[in-house]
C-alpha positions as CSV (number, residue, x, y, z in Angstrom):
1,X,16.4,-29.2,10.3
2,X,17.9,-26.4,12.3
3,X,21.5,-25.4,11.7
4,X,22.1,-24.1,15.2
5,X,20.6,-24.4,18.7
6,X,20.2,-20.6,19.0
7,X,16.8,-19.4,17.7
8,X,17.0,-16.7,15.0
9,X,13.5,-15.6,16.0
10,X,11.8,-16.1,19.3
11,X,8.4,-15.3,20.8
12,X,7.8,-15.8,24.5
13,X,4.3,-15.5,26.0
14,X,3.1,-12.9,23.4
15,X,-0.3,-11.6,24.0
16,X,-2.2,-8.7,22.2
17,X,-5.3,-7.0,23.3
18,X,-7.4,-4.3,21.6
19,X,-9.9,-2.4,23.6
20,X,-10.4,-5.3,26.0
21,X,-10.6,-8.0,23.3
22,X,-7.8,-10.6,23.4
23,X,-6.5,-11.2,19.8
24,X,-3.4,-13.3,20.8
25,X,-2.8,-15.1,24.1
26,X,0.5,-16.6,25.2
27,X,2.0,-17.4,21.8
28,X,5.3,-19.1,22.0
29,X,7.6,-20.4,19.3
30,X,11.2,-20.3,18.1
31,X,12.4,-20.3,14.6
32,X,15.9,-21.5,13.7
33,X,18.1,-20.5,10.7
34,X,17.0,-22.2,7.5
35,X,13.5,-23.1,8.7
36,X,10.3,-22.4,6.8
37,X,7.1,-22.0,8.9
38,X,3.5,-21.2,7.9
39,X,0.9,-19.7,10.2
40,X,-2.6,-21.0,9.5
41,X,-5.9,-19.9,10.9
42,X,-9.3,-18.5,10.2
43,X,-9.9,-14.8,9.4
44,X,-9.4,-12.8,12.6
45,X,-7.3,-15.5,14.3
46,X,-4.3,-13.1,14.7
47,X,-2.0,-14.2,11.9
48,X,-1.4,-10.7,10.6
49,X,-1.2,-9.3,14.1
50,X,1.5,-11.8,15.0
51,X,3.5,-10.8,11.9
52,X,3.1,-7.1,12.7
53,X,4.5,-7.8,16.2
54,X,7.4,-9.8,14.7
55,X,8.3,-6.9,12.4
56,X,8.0,-4.2,15.0
57,X,5.0,-2.5,13.4
58,X,2.9,-3.2,16.6
59,X,4.1,-3.8,20.1
60,X,2.7,-6.8,22.0
61,X,0.6,-6.1,25.1
62,X,2.7,-8.6,27.0
63,X,5.5,-11.0,26.3
64,X,8.7,-10.6,24.3
65,X,9.8,-11.1,20.7
66,X,13.4,-11.1,19.5
67,X,15.1,-11.4,16.1
68,X,18.8,-12.3,15.9
69,X,19.0,-11.7,19.6
70,X,17.5,-8.2,19.5
71,X,14.3,-7.4,21.3
72,X,11.8,-6.2,18.7
73,X,10.5,-3.4,21.1
74,X,13.6,-2.4,23.0
75,X,16.1,-2.8,20.1
76,X,13.7,-2.3,17.2
77,X,16.1,-0.7,14.7
78,X,18.7,-3.5,15.2
79,X,16.0,-6.2,15.0
80,X,14.5,-4.8,11.8
81,X,17.9,-4.9,10.0
82,X,17.4,-8.7,10.1
83,X,13.8,-8.7,8.8
84,X,12.4,-8.6,5.3
85,X,8.7,-8.0,5.3
86,X,6.0,-8.3,2.7
87,X,2.7,-7.1,4.2
88,X,-0.7,-8.4,2.9
89,X,-1.1,-5.0,1.2
90,X,2.1,-4.2,-0.5
91,X,3.2,-0.5,0.1
92,X,4.5,0.5,-3.3
93,X,5.0,4.0,-4.8
94,X,3.0,3.5,-8.0
95,X,4.6,6.5,-9.8
96,X,8.1,5.1,-9.5
97,X,9.8,2.6,-11.8
98,X,10.7,-0.8,-10.4
99,X,14.4,0.1,-10.4
100,X,13.9,3.6,-8.8
101,X,11.7,2.1,-6.1
102,X,14.3,-0.5,-5.2
103,X,17.0,2.1,-5.1
104,X,14.8,4.3,-2.8
105,X,14.1,1.3,-0.5
106,X,17.9,0.5,-0.3
107,X,18.6,4.1,0.6
108,X,16.1,4.3,3.4
109,X,17.5,1.0,4.7
110,X,21.0,2.6,4.9
111,X,22.6,0.7,2.1
112,X,25.4,2.4,0.2
113,X,25.3,3.0,-3.6
114,X,27.4,0.0,-4.7
115,X,25.4,-2.3,-2.4
116,X,22.1,-1.0,-3.8
117,X,23.3,-1.4,-7.4
118,X,24.5,-5.0,-6.8
119,X,21.4,-6.1,-4.8
120,X,19.0,-4.3,-7.1
121,X,20.3,-6.3,-10.1
122,X,20.2,-9.5,-8.1
123,X,16.7,-9.1,-6.8
124,X,15.3,-8.0,-10.2
125,X,16.8,-11.2,-11.7
126,X,15.7,-13.4,-8.8
127,X,12.1,-12.1,-9.0
128,X,12.0,-12.2,-12.8
129,X,11.5,-8.5,-13.2
130,X,14.2,-7.9,-15.8
131,X,11.8,-6.8,-18.6
132,X,10.0,-4.5,-16.1
133,X,12.8,-2.7,-14.3
134,X,12.1,0.6,-16.2
135,X,8.3,0.2,-15.9
136,X,6.2,2.4,-13.7
137,X,4.9,0.2,-10.9
138,X,1.3,1.5,-11.3
139,X,1.3,-0.1,-14.8
140,X,2.2,-3.6,-13.5
141,X,-0.3,-6.4,-12.8
142,X,-1.0,-7.3,-9.2
143,X,1.2,-10.4,-9.6
144,X,4.2,-8.3,-10.8
145,X,3.5,-5.8,-8.0
146,X,3.8,-8.7,-5.6
147,X,7.2,-9.6,-7.1
148,X,8.3,-6.0,-6.6
149,X,7.1,-6.3,-3.0
150,X,9.1,-9.5,-2.5
151,X,12.2,-7.9,-4.1
152,X,12.1,-4.9,-1.7
153,X,11.7,-7.4,1.2
154,X,14.9,-9.3,0.2
155,X,16.9,-6.3,-1.0
156,X,19.0,-5.9,2.2
157,X,19.6,-9.6,2.5
158,X,17.7,-10.2,5.7
159,X,18.0,-13.3,7.9
160,X,14.3,-13.6,8.3
161,X,11.7,-13.1,5.6
162,X,8.1,-12.6,6.7
163,X,5.5,-12.8,3.9
164,X,1.8,-12.1,4.8
165,X,-0.4,-13.9,2.3
166,X,2.0,-13.4,-0.7
167,X,-0.3,-15.1,-3.2
168,X,-3.6,-13.4,-2.3
169,X,-5.5,-11.8,-5.3
170,X,-3.1,-13.0,-8.1
171,X,-4.0,-15.2,-11.0
172,X,-3.4,-19.0,-10.8
173,X,-0.4,-19.0,-13.1
174,X,1.3,-16.3,-11.0
175,X,0.4,-18.2,-7.8
176,X,2.4,-21.1,-9.1
177,X,5.3,-18.8,-10.1
178,X,5.2,-17.0,-6.7
179,X,5.2,-20.2,-4.8
180,X,8.3,-21.4,-6.7
181,X,10.0,-18.0,-6.0
182,X,9.1,-18.5,-2.3
183,X,10.5,-22.0,-2.4
184,X,13.7,-20.7,-3.9
185,X,13.9,-18.0,-1.2
186,X,13.6,-20.7,1.4
187,X,17.0,-21.9,0.3
188,X,18.6,-18.7,1.5
189,X,16.3,-17.2,4.1
190,X,14.4,-18.3,7.2
191,X,10.8,-17.9,6.2
192,X,7.5,-17.2,7.9
193,X,4.4,-17.3,5.7
């Protein structure tokens, strides 16, 4: 159930072509605060391409996308402030500790020191990483690396959280735990999976 009549995220006639091949054609949807949506499709259907367009990593060939009223191409920096993104392959610095990595991510997102300290503690607890906060990321299992990826995505308290295949390649127990974490995140964020 939407909380407002104004979409938080909006795609209008989004199309994407690569070297003459159409990957997406006239995609339209709106996402409202508090909603959770999943994008399903076969391999090569354009799911990850859609997410890359939504997050500003790739421009559409045609159409418009906006987050919190900001055009993702024309006002990319403002739009990205409202997005938390976990790509299919999590970009982590394997030689950093979990805590140091989250501090670094907060710094590059323009957060001040007290915000970083507060949110770092919050996301470490929320993602059940307390016992690993001083661990080098390269020593973590894939499941715990996913949790670190999720924690960086929510660190700056984004309005929209975009998770591209967040349970791929992790063991069945961690799939269940990650799904529960995502369910909990859905209480505070608008989600696209």
